[in-house]
C-alpha positions, 0 to 999 in steps of 0.5 A: 626349528631350522632344520625341521624348516630345511629337511621338511620331508624330514618330519613327514617321516617321521609322522608317517612313523608314528602312524603307524606304529601301531600298525607295525607292532601287530605284524611283529606280534602276530609272527611271534617276533620280539619288539624290541628296544629303540626301533625305527621303521619307516613303513611296514616290512614285509615278513613270510616266516615259515612257523617251524624258523627263527627270527631273533633281532635286536635292540636299535633295528632300522627299517625304511620301507616308504620310498620318500624314507631315504634318497636313494629310492627304495623299491621295495618295502624290506622283506625279512623272511624264513623260506623253509622249516628250521630255517634260521635269522640272526639280526645282532644290534643298530641294524639298518636297511633300507628297502632291501631282502634278507631271506634265509633257507637255512641259515643267516647270521648278521653282527652289531653295527650292520648297516646295508643298503639300498635295494639289496639282497642276502639270500643263503639258496638258489631256490632251485636246483640248477640241472635242468631235469632237477629243477623239474622232478624235485623244484624246491631242491635247493642249494643253501649255505649259511652267510654270514656279517660279522660286526660292524659292516658296512654294505652299498646299495644294489648289492647281492650277498649269495650263499655260504659267504662270510663278511669279515669285521669291519668291511666295507662292500660297495655297490652293485657288487655281488659278493659269491666267496668270503671276504677278510675283517677290514678290507673295500670289495667291490664289483663283479665277482667281489673282490678287495681292492684294499686295506681300511686303515 
């Protein structure tokens, strides 16, 4: 009882979560995404799923899409996107994310027990060609490359994970980092572009 009195906003968040539960179920069902065991959604995420793509999510999902659901603030609802035909967004067990974006044009694979901090973005495409003439002629002809985030990874707030990156098991990405190349397992990496700072443990 004391914890409820000391942190009354948490009670409000729980009430809102339960009130939104039927709508959340309906949104996922509309996009053909089976509801998983132990899912906890604070607010309704934005889902943009191509009809010829795949989104698979394991049990224990936790998404925070409402501003008051996290003291770090939520810039926008969580966005789960498969941008084009054949794209795959694969999320493992006990995944948690606050107000960020996962956008797969080819494939994003996330392991088990991964946490992504507030307002971070994981995107496997450039969205548009880099060459000016190609942007005019074929604006959707962008470079893509799969992203793999292995088990037990923690990504801090306001990070950007770019195409073709693999983040190894148990690694930590510091807040505000831009990850442009692979990060090995069991390290702390940070910066722009992110570099390995030290091993964990």
